[in-house]
N, C-alpha and C positions, 0 to 999 in steps of 0.2 A: 440567640438573637432576640430582641425585644419583640413581644407580639404586635405592638402597634406598628413597627417598621415593616414587619411581615405583611401586615395588611395593606400596605402601600403597593405591593406586587400582586395586582389582581389579574388573573390569567383566565383565558378560555380553557387552556389545559389544566394539568394538575400540579400543586405545589406540595412538595415533600419535605420533611425535616426529619432529624433523628428521632425514632420512635414511630414514625408513621408507618402505616401498613405499605409495604412495596419499597420502603427506603433501602433496605440491605439489597434487594434485588436490583434497584435502579443503580446502585453504586458499584455493582459488580461487573467487571470488564472481562474481555476475552483472555488477557493475561491474568491468571490467578496470583501472580507475584504482587499485583497492585492492590493496596489496601488503604484507601483514603476515605475519610468522613467530611464530606461537605455539609455547611451549616444548612443550605437550601438547595434542593434540585427541583428546576422548573421544567416540567415535561410539556414542552411548547407544543401548541396546536396549529400555529401558524406563524408567519413573519411579524405579526402584531405582538405576539407574546415574546418572540425574540427581541423586538426593539425595546419593549418594556423592561425586559430583563437586563439588556445592555445599560439602559439609562438607570435603572434601580442600582446595579453594581457600582456605577460611577458615583451616584449620589451617596452611597454608603460606603464607599471606599472598601468594596469587597473584591477579592481576587475572583476573576471569571474564568471558567473552564467551558469548553463547548464539546458536546458529545454527539457524534454522529453514529457510527457502527460501533464505537468503543473498541476497535482493534489495534490501537496504536500500542507498540510494544513498550514504550516508556510510561504509559499511563497518562498522557498529557490531557486527556478528555476528563480527567477527574482532578478534584483539589481538596486540600484540607481546610475546613473553616471558611470556605467561600461560596459562591454561587456556581452550580452547573446549569448550563442551558442544555437540556437533553432534547434532542431533535428526533429520537428514534421513532416517534408517532408520526412525524412528518415524512411518510415513505411513499406517497403517491407518484406514479409514473404514467405520463401521458405521451403516446406515440402518434406522430403525424407520418403515416407511411408514404403519402405523396410527397412531402418535402424531405423524407428520410431524416426526421429530427425527433428527439425525445426530450421532453421536459422532466427533470427528476428532482424530487425534493430533497433537501439536505439530509434527511435521516434515512434515505434508502440504502439498501445493501445491494451487492452485486446481483445476488440471486432475484430480487425485486425487479431489476431492469431487465436482466437476461429473459425472464418469463414473459414479460409484456413485449419486448421487441421481437423475439423469436416467433411470436404469434404471427408476425407479419414477414418472416424470413429476413429479419434484420438484426445487426449486433454493432456494438462498438467496443473497442479495447478496454476491458475493465479486469485487471488483476487475475489471479488464479484460485482464489478461495471465495466461494458464494456469500460467505458470512461477513465479508470485509465492507466497510462503509464507502459508499460511492465518493462522496465528497472529500474525505481525507485522502483516499488513494489518488484521485485526480489532482488535488492541490499540490501533492508532492511530486507529480509526474505520471506514475501509473504504468508499471510493466504489464504484460499480459499476453495471452495466447494470440492475439491478432496484431501485435505490435510490429512484427516484421512486415506485414502487408498494409496495415492502415495507420501505422504509427501509434504512440503512446496515448493513454487517456487524455492527458492534457493537450495533446495535439487535435484531439476531436471535441474539445470544449469550445463552442461557438459563442456562448454567452453565460452570464451568471447573474443572479440576483443576491445581493448581500446587504445585511445591515451593518452599518459602519460603527466606529467608536462613538459617533454623536447619537446613535439611535435612529439614523436615516436609512431608508431603503433606497439602494442604488442598483442600477442596471449596468453592468460591464459587458460591452461588445465591441464590435469593429466600429460601430457608430457612436456609441456612448461610452466615455471613459475607457478608451482602448488601452491607455497605460496600465490601468487596474487590471484589464483582462490579460495583458501580458503578465502581470505580477501572479495572477491566480493560476496561470499555467506553469507550475512548478514552485511558486514561492511560499507554499504552505498556508497556514491559517493566520498570517500575519496582518491581514488587512481588514477583516471583519468576519461575520458570521454569514456563511453561504446558505441561503435558504432555499435556493433552487439553481439547477444547472441545466443547460441546453446543450445537447451533443448531437453531432453529425453521425449518422448511421450508414451502415454498409450492408450490401447483400452477403449474408453468411448462412452457410447450411441449407435446411436445418441439419444435414448430416456432415460431420467432418471426420476425417481419419485421425485418430488419436488414441492415447494411452500410454502404457509404461513397459519398457524393456528393462530387465534387471540382468546384469552381468557380475562376475567376480570383479571386485575392485584391484585392478592391476594397472601397472605403468602403460601398457599397450591399450588397455580400455580407455583410460582417461586421455591419451594422446590421440586416439582414433576419435573420441568424441569432439575433442577440440578441433581436430582437423575437419570433421564434418561441419561442425557449426560455424566454421569460417567460409565454407562454400555453399551452404543450404540455400535454397531460394526464399524469397520474401514469404511465401505462402506458409512456411513453417516457422514455429517457434518452440523453444524447448528450455528445459531445466534439468541440470543433472544434480543428483542427491547421492552423497556418499552416505549410505544408509547401512542397515544390517540385514543380511540374507536370512532366511528362516533358521538356518543352523547357527545364527549368531556371528558368522564371519563378515567382514566388510564387503559391501557390495556397492557397485554404481547402477543406481536406477535412473534411467534417462525417460522423462515425461515429455512428450511432443505432441503438438496439434498441428496438422496441416489442414488449411481452410480452403484448399482449392478442390480440384477434381479428385475423387478417391483413387482412380488408377494412377494418377500423377503422384499423389501422396505415397502410394506403395513403392514407386520407384525412388523417391526421394529419401524414404526412410529405411529402405533396403540395406544401406551401409551400416545402419546401427545394429542390425541382426548379424552382420559379419564380423563383429569382434570375437566372437566364439559361440557356441551354443548357449543362447540365453537360459538363465535360471527360470526367467518368468517372461512371457510375451503375451500382454493383453491389449496390443494395439489392434484397433478394429474400427469399422465405421460405428458412430455413435452420434447422438444428437448433440448440438453444441452446448446445450443447457447441462447434459450429462458431463461433458468435458470440463465445463466450469466448476462442476462439483467433485471432480476426480480426486482432488487432494484434501477434501474437507474432513474425511475421517482421521486424517494423520495428525490434524492440528485443531483438535476440539477446543471449545470454550471452556475456561477454568482450569487447564493445565497450567504448569508453572514454566514460563518461557523467559529465555535470555539469549540475545545474540549481538554480534558485533560484526560488521562486514565492511568491505572495500570493493572498489572496482578493478577488475583485473582484465587486461586486453587479450592475453592468451596465456596457455598453460605450457611453459617451457620446462625443461627436465627438473629444474630447481622447484618450480611450483608444484609439480606433480609429486615430487618427494616430500615436500612439506604437508600437502593435502593427504597423502597415504598415511603418513606418520601420525597425524592428528586424528584422522578418520579411525584408526586402530585403537584409540584411547578414548572414544565416546564414552560419556558418564552414564547414559542410559541407552537401551536399544532404540528408543524413539528418537534420540537427538540425531541430527544430521548436519553435514557440510553442504550448503547449497550453492549451486552455480547457475543463476537465472540469466538466461541469454537476452541480450539486446542487439538487433541488427536490422538491416533492411530499411524499411521506410522510415523507422524511428531514428535512424542514423543519418538519414539525408535532409533532416530538418536543420536549418543553419542555427549555431549555438546561441546567436543572439534573437532568434526569432521567438522564443519562449524563455521564461525564467529557469526552466529545466536545461542546464548547459551541457550534459555530458554525452555529445552526439557523435559517438564513435562506437564501432564494434566492441562489445565488452561482456563480461560475465559480472553480475553482482554476486558477490562471494562472501559468505558469511558462515559462522559456526553457530549452529542453533541448539541450545539446550531445550529439550522437551521432557519435563519431569512431572511425575505425579506425586512422589514423596519428597517432603520439604527437606529431608535429610540429604538428597541429592543436589540441592541447590548450590551450596558453596563450592563443591567441586566443580560443578557444571558451569558456574560462572568463570572459575579459574581456567578451565579447559577452553571455553569459548575465547577468553581474552589471550591465552597463549597461542591458540591457533591463529587468531587474527594477527598477532605480533609476528608469528612464523611466516605469514603471507606478505608482509610488508615491503620486502625487497622486490616483490613481483607486482605491487599494486600501483595504481595511479594515485595522484594527490586529488582524491575526489570520492564522494560516497553519495549513496541514495538517501535523501532526506528522511524518507518514510521508513527507513531501517535504523535511524539513529536512536540511541537511547539518551541517557543523561552522560554526555560525553564532552562538553566543554565548548568554548566559543571557536577554537580553531577548527574542530570537526564541523561545526555549523558552516563557518566560512567555506570549508572544502566542498560541503554538500551543495552550497549555492554557487560556488566557483566564480566564474567571469560575470554572473548576475549580481553578486552580492551589493556592489555599491549602487547600482540602479535600483535594487530592492530597498536599499536604505532610504534613497531619495524618495521613493513611493511612500515608505513607512512614515516619513517625516510629513508628507502630505495628507495621508489618510488616517494615521494613528500616531500623532506626535506624542502623546502621553503614555504609548505602549500599554494601552488597555488589554490588547490582544498579546499577552506575552507568555501564555502557557502553551508553547509550541517551540519548534526548532527556531528560536527568536532572531529575527533581525532587529536590534535596538535602533531607535531612530537617531542616536547620538553615538558618535565613536567612544 
């Protein structure tokens, strides 16, 4: 890029280009499979930098990417040859305990929010990995350990500040641009760069009952897990992982969090111990902050990841056979087939109330490659796709937008489901030129 053009982008933050100190670190993402080289990376210090960056990209016809936590599986927060707006230094969290509200900047990660809100005995639904970016998670919906009791992350979003395609700063709330707030609750990054989010908070913890129970992966274990997931109360949310036991054989690991009274939680989680004698049982009272970090070590930054997922209402005999067959073929010991539960309060929100439309009890089910050696990638990608194909007879025509890779327009339409046409109308209003297209894109025109 011509240096005169670069000088036009004057920031309070830092501007990086190939060869700059810190450039390679700034372009590295959670998924080590992603390797892109932007022309410029703007490490924004505030909304003013973001607005300048958006206007600059438009004036110079640059592809624009937005990076919050950098956790997106498809690497949408990075681009080749364009401009990346890196919000990672915009990570402040302000808690108003009297109003039970938190204002969270667009570059904050889940761990940033949990530490601040738990100082006041408060929390909101935010994922299951503390390194995940808050904005990206929330804009796509946001499963999490509190979803059964308090709804998804997007259900707890009460307002957002964002820079639009015109470089203007807007507030979306029930009183200002309520249509835009609806779109931000599940419609992804299609409408602007979210520089701050305001969340509703709830009394949580500081101690919850949670942890992992590991059993041999058998038909009976999966059937009982499915049955338990369909009757368990709102206070608990869980994820099942077809993983590897210490001896390398297939195992079913159930990670669960009960956010009510500990003695009530013991009764609720007791059936998970009754599958058989657990190979591992580390369910115990622990702080909510610890619970939010419980899976972090399993999916560290920089590994080579790939997955493909769909939504499954229940595990019938055919689904269980398909899951066990492909769990036995995992390409690496760290790879898993995951079954993340959604139920309770999150499913009692009307489908049209937010842009996230999949409001029914289900598992988000995917086959996830987790590799350290590039030599394992090709076989791992084939395994993930084959496992996904095997589950299609049992899946809904829908998927979780935050779990989409580069999978085509049909899958994007399925992710947004009944919200798609309304999202398209919003896109025409707020971003008719599709400036924000490095996402699971809703194009303004058919």
